[in-house]
N, C-alpha and C positions, 0 to 999 in steps of 0.2 A: 503494499500500499503506500502511495505517495505520502511524504511527510507534509504536515499542514505548516503553512507560513502564517505567522501572526505578527502584525505591525506592532511596534513598541517605540514609544517616545524616548529618544536617546538622552535627552536632558532631564526628563522626569518620567522614568519607567513606571508604567502603570502597575500598581501592586497586584491587581487580579491576574494580569499576565505573568508577573514573576511568581506568584503563587502556583499557577498552573505549571510552569517550567519546573518548579521545585518538586511538585508532586510527580512529574514525569520521571525526574531524575531518582526520586525515592523509590520508584517502582522499576528500577534497573533500566530506565530508559535513556536514550541519547538525545541531547539538546544542543543545537547549534545556536551560537549567539556571537554578537560582535565584540571584539576587544578593540583597543586603540590602534592595533597593528593590522591583523586580518580577522576574518570570522573563524571562531574556533569550535571544536567539537568537545563538549563536555559530558561527563558522567561521573558518578560516585566513585572516588578513588579507593574506597574501602569495600567495594562490592566486586569480587572476582568475575562475576558474570558480566557486569557491566564493562569492566575493563577488557575482557575478552571481545566483547562486542564492538569496542573501539578499533581494536586490531583488525577485525574481520570487516568492519564497515569501510575502512581506508584501504584494505588489501595491503596492510602494513606488515613488515617482516617482524616475527617474534623475537628478533635480535636487535630491534631498533627502540630504545626505550621512550617511554611517555613522560611528559612534564606534569608536574602537580601545580595546581593553581590555588592560591590563597587570597584572602581579602583582609588579612591582618598578619603583619610581620611577627606578631607573637606566636603564630602558628609554628614557626620554626622551632620553637622550644620542644616539641614533640615529634617533628618530622625528621629532624637532622640530629646527628650524633654530637656534632659541635658546631659552633659558630665562630669561624676564625676571626682574629682580630681584623684582618683585612676586609672582611665583610661589612663591618659596622659603618664606616664612612660611605661605602658604596651604597648600602641600603638607604641610608639618610639621604643620599643625593638623588638616586634614581628609582626608588620605589615610593609609591606605585608608579610603574612605568614599563616601558618596552624592553626589560633587561631580565633574562633568565639566568639565575645563579646555580651553579653545580656544587652540592655539598655531599659529604658522607651521610648516608641515610640512617635513620634510626630503625629499629626492628619493626616499627608500626607500619612502615612503607613495604608494601608487598614486593617481592622479587618479580612478580608478574608485570608490574609496572616498569621496573628497571632492567628487565630481561636478564635478571640474574646478577646484575652489577651491584656494587656496594655504594654507588653514588646515585643521586637523584637531582634532576633539574627542577627548580621551583621559581614560579613567576607570580608577581602581584600586579595585575593588569590595571591600567589607569582608564577605566571605562565604567560609567555609572550603571549600565545594564549588567555588566559582568559582576560589578561590586554588589549590586542589589541582590542578584541571584544567590551568590555565595554567602552574603551576610544573612539571608533568610534561611538557607539550608544549614548554615553553621558547620559545614564539613569541607575539607579540601575536595576539589574536583580534579579529575583528569582533564588536561587541556592540550589540544593538538589542533593543527590547522584543519579546517573542515573541507579537506580535499581527498582525492585519490592519491595515495603516495606516489610521489614523482611528478605530480601535476602542480601548475601554479597554485598558489594559495588564494582563496577567494576574498575579495574585498567588498562584495554585495552579496545579499541573501540569495539572489536568483542563481549566482555561480554556485553556492553551496548546495542549493537544491538540485542543480544540474549533476553535481558530483555524487551527492549522497542521498537524494530524495527517496530511495527505496530502502535505505538502510538505517535511517534515523527517525525519530518520533516527532520531533517538533523543531522548528527553526524560527528564531526570534529575529524579525526584520528592523534593525535600528538604522537603515541607511548605509551609505558608503563609509567604510572605516577611515579614520582620520589619517593614519599614516601610510597604509597600504604596503608595508613591508614587515617582514618577521622581526621578532625580538633578537637583540644581540644575546649571544650565550657566553658567559664568563664562568670558567672552572676555578673555583676557590680551593680545591682539594690539592692543588699543586703549588709550588713556589718557585718563581713568582706565579701569580695567577695567569691563566692563559685564556685568550679569546678562541673559543671553539667556533663561533659564527659571528661575523660582523653583520649587524642588521640595522635597526633603526637608530641605535645609538653608536656613533663612530668611535673607533679606537682611540682617536686623540682626546675624546671626552673621558674616556676611561683613564687615560694617562694622567689627566689633570687631578684625579683623585688617587690613584694607585701608584703613579710612577709608570715606567714602560712594561706593560704586560707581555708575556709570550703571545705569539699568534700561531695557533696550531696549523700544521701543514694539512691543507684540505684535499690533497691529491689522494 
């Protein structure tokens, strides 16, 4: 069955729409919603069946870890093993925002999410729809771009529908995303920290806070 698209105000998300999306996620469902970067595919990070559905919907390799999305930096206290000193200034400067930080995961984060790895990528998006949904649910979500793996990331709801319309349960249409490019990914588990992917935040902006990070070889 084709997923339903529901319009939602990007500046003042309607509570009834947010509640409906939360109910879908609570029932092991998959919900597509906008972030400031691209449209994301969200699911309950603590529900193994929902996590598996995300991999299958995207045609994503089970060797390619998923990101966890939060609405409060305090959630790091139970999601990660430790918060390196290098993280504090970065978090103060760039969260909420288009930066995914990689930490050593705590035991509460399933190996299904990390594909057996000891690290997890965590993001705190700067988008009122995403924030409202997570704040209501009060649990971290899986967050990954709402596309078929290997395809361009969607910046509009219709694009997400074209990719995943038969595989997800609900799409929240908050209009075109503000940035249109994926988050930058910074690995804080190595010294010096390493840029895994340069996205919406340029390396030079990271350098202003951390000094010169390593840039991972993308080949």
